matplotlib code that plots the C-alpha trace (Angstrom):
import matplotlib.pyplot as plt

x = [0.0, 2.9, 4.5, 1.2, 0.9, 4.5, 4.0, 0.7, 2.4, 5.3, 2.8, 0.8, 4.0, 5.1, 1.6, 1.7, 4.9, 3.6, 0.3, 2.2, 4.1, 0.9, -0.8, 2.1, 2.3, -1.5, -1.3, 1.4, -0.4, -3.7, -1.9, -0.2, -3.5, -5.5, -3.1, -3.8, -7.5, -7.2, -9.2, -8.6, -11.1, -11.1, -9.3, -11.6, -14.1, -15.1, -13.6, -13.5, -10.4, -9.5, -6.2, -4.0, -5.1, -8.7, -9.6, -11.8, -11.1, -13.2, -12.1, -11.6, -9.0, -6.4, -3.4, -2.8, 0.7, 2.3, 3.1, 1.0, -2.1, -3.5, -6.9, -8.5, -10.3, -12.1, -8.8, -6.8, -4.7, -3.4, -0.9, -1.0, 1.7, 0.4, 1.7, -0.4, -3.6, -5.5, -5.2, -8.8, -8.2, -4.9, -6.7, -9.0, -6.3, -3.2, -2.8, -0.4, -2.7, -5.8, -4.1, -2.9, -6.4, -8.2, -5.5, -5.8, -9.5, -9.1, -6.1, -8.2, -10.9, -8.3, -6.7, -10.1, -10.7, -7.2, -7.8, -11.1, -9.5, -6.7, -9.1, -11.1, -7.9, -6.8, -10.2, -10.1, -6.8, -8.2, -9.6, -11.3, -13.9, -15.0, -16.3, -18.8, -19.8, -22.7, -22.7, -25.1, -24.8, -27.3, -27.3, -29.0, -28.6, -29.9, -29.6, -30.1, -29.7, -29.0, -29.2, -27.3, -28.2, -25.7, -26.1, -23.4, -21.9, -21.2, -24.4, -26.8, -27.7, -28.6, -26.6, -27.5, -25.1, -26.6, -24.8, -26.1, -24.8, -25.3, -24.5, -24.3, -24.0, -23.2, -23.2, -21.6, -23.4, -22.1, -23.5, -20.7, -21.5, -19.1, -19.2, -17.5, -16.1, -15.0, -16.7, -16.5, -17.6, -15.1, -14.6, -13.4, -12.6, -14.3, -12.3, -13.3, -11.9, -13.7, -11.5, -12.0, -10.3, -10.5, -12.1, -9.9, -10.4, -8.3, -8.1, -4.3, -3.9, -2.4, -4.8, -5.6, -4.3, -6.7, -6.8, -8.7, -11.9, -13.2, -12.4, -13.6, -13.8, -16.1, -15.6, -18.1, -18.7, -20.0, -21.3, -19.9, -20.8, -23.0, -22.9, -23.7, -24.1, -22.6, -24.1, -21.5, -21.8, -19.2, -19.0, -20.8, -18.9, -19.9, -19.2, -20.2, -20.3, -20.7, -21.5, -21.6, -23.4, -23.5, -26.0, -25.1, -23.7, -20.6, -18.0, -16.5, -17.8, -19.5, -17.2, -17.4, -15.8, -16.0, -14.8, -15.3, -14.4, -15.5, -16.3, -13.5, -14.3, -13.9, -12.0, -13.3, -11.1, -11.9, -9.2, -8.5, -6.1, -3.5, -4.1, -6.1, -8.5, -10.3, -10.6, -12.9, -12.7, -14.6, -12.0, -8.9, -6.7, -7.7, -7.4, -3.8, -0.8, 0.1, -3.0, -2.9, 0.6, -0.6, -3.4, -1.2]
y = [0.0, 2.4, 1.7, 2.4, 5.8, 6.7, 5.9, 7.9, 10.9, 10.7, 10.6, 13.5, 15.5, 15.0, 15.8, 19.1, 20.1, 19.4, 21.2, 24.2, 24.4, 24.0, 26.8, 29.2, 28.4, 28.9, 32.3, 33.5, 32.2, 33.9, 37.2, 37.2, 36.5, 39.0, 42.0, 42.8, 43.0, 45.8, 49.0, 51.9, 54.7, 57.4, 60.6, 63.4, 61.1, 61.5, 58.8, 57.8, 56.4, 54.9, 55.8, 53.3, 54.8, 54.2, 57.8, 58.3, 60.9, 62.1, 64.1, 64.3, 61.9, 64.2, 61.9, 58.2, 56.8, 53.4, 54.3, 57.4, 59.3, 62.9, 64.0, 67.4, 68.1, 71.1, 72.2, 71.7, 69.0, 66.2, 63.6, 60.1, 57.5, 54.0, 52.8, 55.5, 53.9, 51.1, 47.8, 47.9, 51.3, 50.2, 47.3, 49.9, 52.2, 50.1, 47.0, 45.2, 45.4, 44.6, 41.5, 40.5, 40.9, 38.9, 36.2, 35.8, 35.1, 32.6, 31.0, 30.6, 28.8, 26.7, 25.8, 24.8, 22.6, 21.1, 20.4, 18.7, 16.5, 15.6, 14.7, 12.6, 10.8, 10.3, 8.9, 6.6, 5.2, 4.9, 1.5, 1.5, -0.9, -2.7, -6.1, -7.4, -11.0, -12.7, -16.5, -19.3, -23.1, -25.4, -28.9, -32.1, -35.7, -39.1, -42.5, -46.1, -49.4, -52.9, -56.2, -59.4, -62.7, -65.5, -68.9, -70.2, -73.4, -74.6, -73.6, -73.1, -69.8, -67.0, -63.8, -60.5, -57.8, -54.3, -51.7, -48.2, -45.5, -41.9, -39.2, -35.6, -32.9, -29.2, -26.5, -23.2, -20.3, -16.7, -13.5, -11.0, -7.3, -5.3, -1.6, 0.6, 3.7, 5.5, 7.8, 5.5, 1.9, -0.8, -4.5, -6.5, -10.2, -11.9, -14.9, -17.4, -20.4, -22.9, -24.8, -28.2, -30.9, -34.6, -36.4, -38.7, -42.4, -43.5, -41.9, -42.4, -40.7, -37.2, -34.3, -33.6, -30.3, -27.7, -27.6, -25.9, -27.9, -25.9, -22.6, -20.4, -16.8, -14.4, -11.1, -8.4, -5.0, -2.4, 1.1, 4.2, 4.7, 1.6, -1.9, -5.4, -8.8, -12.2, -15.5, -18.1, -21.8, -24.3, -27.9, -30.1, -31.1, -34.7, -36.9, -40.5, -42.5, -46.3, -48.2, -51.9, -53.6, -57.4, -59.3, -60.8, -63.9, -61.9, -60.5, -57.0, -53.5, -51.9, -50.9, -47.3, -46.0, -42.3, -40.5, -37.3, -33.6, -31.2, -27.5, -25.4, -21.9, -19.6, -16.7, -14.2, -11.7, -8.7, -8.0, -5.5, -7.3, -8.9, -6.3, -7.4, -4.5, -6.2, -9.5, -11.2, -14.5, -16.7, -16.3, -14.2, -17.2, -17.4, -13.6, -13.7, -13.1, -16.8, -17.9, -14.9, -16.0, -19.6, -18.4, -16.2]
z = [0.0, 0.9, -2.5, -4.3, -2.4, -3.3, -7.0, -7.0, -5.4, -7.9, -10.8, -9.5, -8.9, -12.5, -13.8, -11.8, -13.5, -16.9, -16.1, -14.9, -18.2, -20.2, -18.2, -18.8, -22.5, -22.8, -21.1, -23.4, -26.4, -25.4, -24.6, -28.0, -29.8, -27.8, -27.9, -31.7, -31.0, -28.5, -29.3, -27.0, -26.4, -29.2, -28.6, -27.7, -26.0, -22.4, -20.2, -16.6, -14.9, -11.6, -10.1, -8.3, -4.9, -5.8, -6.6, -9.7, -12.4, -15.4, -18.4, -22.2, -23.5, -25.2, -25.6, -25.3, -25.7, -24.9, -21.3, -20.5, -21.1, -20.8, -19.7, -20.1, -16.8, -15.4, -13.8, -17.0, -18.7, -16.4, -17.5, -16.0, -16.1, -16.9, -13.5, -11.7, -12.9, -11.3, -13.1, -14.3, -16.0, -17.4, -19.2, -20.8, -22.2, -22.8, -25.1, -22.8, -19.8, -21.9, -23.3, -19.8, -18.2, -20.9, -21.0, -17.2, -17.5, -20.3, -18.6, -15.4, -17.3, -19.1, -15.7, -14.3, -17.3, -16.9, -13.2, -14.0, -16.7, -14.3, -11.5, -14.0, -15.0, -11.4, -10.5, -13.5, -12.1, -8.6, -7.5, -4.1, -2.9, 0.3, 1.1, 3.6, 4.0, 5.8, 6.3, 7.1, 7.1, 5.6, 7.3, 6.4, 7.7, 6.8, 8.4, 7.2, 8.8, 7.4, 9.3, 8.4, 10.1, 10.5, 11.9, 14.2, 13.0, 16.6, 18.5, 15.6, 17.2, 14.8, 15.4, 13.9, 12.7, 12.4, 10.3, 10.7, 8.2, 9.2, 6.7, 7.7, 5.0, 5.3, 2.7, 3.6, 2.0, 1.8, 0.6, -0.4, -0.7, -2.9, -2.6, -5.2, -3.5, -6.7, -9.1, -12.1, -12.8, -12.0, -12.4, -9.5, -8.9, -5.9, -4.9, -2.2, -0.4, 1.8, 4.3, 5.6, 7.8, 7.3, 10.3, 12.3, 11.6, 14.6, 18.0, 17.9, 14.6, 14.4, 13.8, 10.2, 8.7, 7.5, 3.7, 0.9, 0.4, -2.6, -4.3, -7.1, -8.3, -10.2, -11.9, -10.9, -12.4, -10.0, -11.0, -9.4, -5.8, -6.0, -4.5, -5.8, -4.3, -5.0, -3.7, -2.9, -1.9, -1.0, -2.3, 0.3, 3.4, 3.9, 7.0, 7.0, 10.2, 10.0, 13.2, 13.3, 16.2, 16.8, 18.8, 22.2, 20.6, 19.5, 21.8, 21.6, 21.4, 18.5, 15.7, 14.5, 11.3, 10.4, 7.2, 5.4, 5.7, 8.4, 7.7, 9.2, 7.8, 4.8, 3.3, 0.7, -1.0, -3.2, -5.8, -8.6, -10.9, -8.5, -5.7, -2.7, -1.9, 1.0, 2.7, 5.1, 6.9, 9.3, 11.9, 12.7, 12.1, 8.5, 8.1, 9.2, 7.0, 7.3, 5.5, 3.1, 2.0, 1.4, -0.9, -3.2]

ax = plt.figure().add_subplot(projection="3d")
ax.plot(x, y, z, "-o")
ax.set_aspect("equal")
plt.show()
């Protein structure tokens, strides 16, 4: 994540430099194009000016040069340097200031447009989404018995062997909610893993390791600032228990044999490309870095 932020910061920094150059070039271009269109007030016309200190003046425009102007007022002729006028008045009487003022307005609009385009581009390269998961287990069971009669050769007694098979089935169901936090549609990959553990067939046997029972993935497109849902189901977890009981004519306890895979939990990941945006698991153990590294 830190590396992603660093790269993004570098890209934005480089973009800012290029944008700055573009804005400066645009301003100079606009100024050069606007300057020839300047039309000053006609000599002999009555004009109003604003001085640099904010004071207004009114008179007849008698002279207009590149850097100064002369007004005929009630008190006589008054010459004003260009620098003595307020910038709004300079833009009325001098081509340089007129071109600057107009170019500034157009450049401001250009910069706003550029910023909007940059923001749109940045947003298009931004992939943010969150994941929520709700879970439930569907269980079912069935049992069937079978009797076998055998006649003893020695005593002639009939002994009965009863075999009872009990099957327990679980299907883990998940509902994943994917929320797109960006301002543009995006396509993510939802990836899930169901974990299981083989039941022990012998009390002396070592505990079975937790392994991936079933896994799959699905691509999901989510509209901007919207959410969508994905229904997920595991392959069935099936445990079969076979119990054999013999009638009193036989010695020994009932024999029990158990096989199958128990449901241990699940992991769901939300990805964009190879980047994991969010992850949820049935326990903190499966959300740990140890398990995350196993699933890469």
